[in-house]
N, C-alpha and C positions, 0 to 999 in steps of 0.2 A: 422401556418395553411398551408403555402405553402408546408411544408414537408408532411402533411397529404394528400394533393392533389396529390403530386408526388408519395406517397406510394400507393395510390389507383390506380393511373395511371400505376404504375409499375406492380401491380398485374393483371390489365386488359390486359396490353400489353403481359405479360408472358402467359396468358391463351388464348388470342385471336390470337396472332401472333406467327410465328416461332421465335426462339430465336434471330437470326441475325437481322431480321426486327424489332423486339421489341426493341433491343438495339439501333438501329438507331433512331427509333421514340423517345425513352426516352432521347437520347442525344440531339435531337433537342428541345424537350420541356424543358429540364433542362436549356439549353441556353436561351430559350425564357423567362422562369420564373425568371431567374437570373437578368434580365434587370431592373426590378423594383418590389417593394414589393406589393403584393396584398393578401387580405384575401381569405380564402377558398370560401366564398360566392361570392366574386368578380370573382374568377377564374371560378367557375361554371357558373356565369352569362355571362362571356366573352367567355369562351371556351366550356362550356358544362360539363356534368358529365363525369368523366374519362371513364366509360364503353361506353358511347355514342361516345366519341372522338375516342377511339380505334376501336370500331365497324365500324365506317365509313372508317377506314383505312384497315380493314381486307378484305380478299378475301373469300366471303361466301362459295364457293365450297371447298376450302382447310380447312376452319374452320369446316364445316359440316362433312368433312371426319374425322377430329380429334374427333369430338363429337361421331361419329359412332364407332370409335375404342375404345374410352373411355367407351362408353355404353356397347360395347360387352365384354370388359375385366372386367368391373364392374359386369355385369350381370352374367358372367361365374363364378366369385368368389362368388357372393351372391346366385347363384343357387345351389351351392354345399351343404350348410347347409339345404336348402329346400328339395333337391332331396335325401339327405343322409338318410332320414327316409322313403323314398317311396319304394314301391315294385319294381319299375323300376330300381332304383339304386341298390337294393339288387340283382336283377336278373343279372345285368351286373357289378358285384362287382370288376372286374378287367379291362375288356376292356373299359368300359365307363369312369372310373376314369383316366386311362392312356390317353385316347383320349382327355379328357377335359384338363388334365395337359399339354399335348403336344401342344394343340391349344393355350392355354394361354401363355405358354412360348414362342412359335414361334411368335405369333402376337405382344406381348410386346417387344420382342427383335428386330424384323424386323422394327417395326414402329419407335421406338426411336433410333435405329441405323442409320436410314436414316434421320429422322426429328429432332432428339434430339441434345443436346449440351453437350459437355464434358469439364469440367474445368480441370485445371492443377493438382489440389490437390483433394483428396477424400472429398466429401461433409461432412460438420460438422453434426454429429448426425446420419449418416448412419450406422456406425458400431454398436452403441448401439441398434438400432432397429433390425439389423440383429441378434444380440445376443439374443434379446427377441424372435425372430422367431425361433432361434436355440433351445432355452429352450422349446418352444412349441412343436417342433418336438421331442425333447428328452422325454417330458412327454407322447407324443403319443406312442413312442416306449417302454417306461417303462410300459405303460398299456398293449401293445401287449405282451410283455415278461411275465408279470404277468398272463394274461389270458390264454396264450398258454402253459406256462411251470411252473407256480407256482399257478395254480388254487386251489390246495389243501390248500396251505398257505393262499390264499385269503378267502377261505371258513372258515378256522379257525379264521381269523381276523373278519369276519362278525359275527361269533358266540361269539367271545370275546367282541365285541362292542355292542352286543344285537341288531344288525341290523342297527346301526348308520352308518356303512360302508356297502354298498350293491351294487348290480349290477346297480341300478339306480344312485348311486353316480358316478360310472364309466361313465355311459351314459351321465349324465348332465355335468360332469367334462370335457369330451371330447368336448361336444358342446360349452362350455365356451371357451376352448382353440381355437376351430375352428373359432368362431365368433370374438374373440379378434385378432387372426392373420389375419383374412379376413379384419377387419377394418384397421389394419396397412397396409395391402396390397393396399387398396384403397388410403390410405394416400400416399403411395409410388408412385402410379400412378400420383397423383396430383403434387407431388414434382418433378417427372421426367419431367412433362410438364413445370412446372414453373422454373426449374433450370437444374441441372445436370441429364443427362439421366441414370446415374448409380443408381438412386433411384428406377429404375425398379426392381432392385434386391430384394427390400423389397416386391414388389408385387409377384415376382417369389417364394420367400420363403413362403409367406403367402398362395399362391396357393398350394404349396407342402404340407404344414401342413394340409390344408383343405382336400386335396385329400386323403392323407394317413389316416388321422383321420376318415374321413367319410367312406372310404372303409372298415376300421376295424369295424365301427359301423354297417355297412351293414352285415358284417360277423357275428356279434353277434346276429343278428335277423334272420339268415338263419336256415332253417330246412333241414339238409343234413345228410343222413345215413352214408356217407363216413367218418364222424367224429369219428366213432368207429373203423376205421382201424388203425393199427399200423403206426406211423409216419405221420399221416394225417396233423399234424400242419406244417410240413416242406413246403408243397406246398403253404400254405397261407403265411408263413414267407417269402418265396422267392418273392411272388407277392408284398408284402409291401416293400421289399428291393429294387426291381426293380423300383417301384414308387419313393422311396426316392432318389435313385441314380440319376434318371432322373431329379428330382426336384433340388437336390443339384448341379448337373452339370449345369442345366439351370440358377440357381442363380449365380454360379461362372462366367459363360459366361456373364451374365447381368452386371457384374462389369467391363466389358471391355469398 
């Protein structure tokens, strides 16, 4: 039971305290708890609940600052799927997504670079999640390529499948990809706080997929007469390329 208490104490320390302070606190409590065996109930009776123990050792102002950063980054990521279907997002289908992308990348990098912790080796499980995010971005780009350059083939596919594959399929599919990568992005934020700061790269990648995917969804709902002009698709392709390059660069820098 002592191990269970220490595990919960460790989680609380990682969340409430900066890494260096949390390690010092955990070291002291490991030494204290190694002196004699006590059950989990006895430890909670003598020391208090792990969250209460750590909360008393934390500095409220610093912890509240972290909560504000976490809330801002999470809200930014979750706001994208909500705003993606709105007229506001459609109106600013390039400037607003780039601004949101830059804000999320900058805040996550600067906060964890200053307050985070970097281990000697790459965190276990980081690369597989980045690969999942990369697959999500590839799916978004495949959709962009089909809709901009292979729309006739897509129409024939809809006719061949009697509507089983349709525009709504693309719409819902992109939303699934965006929500999945956003969820992984929030997970990356939590892991960056609890452990190695390089987990912020998962957040950066998720934000990139969400921005590019939803910017393209906004494009699909636009009513623009310029779409009939020759070469109209190049302007939009360059916009999505710029967003992707910014996001991928930010993800790479987040691995530092």
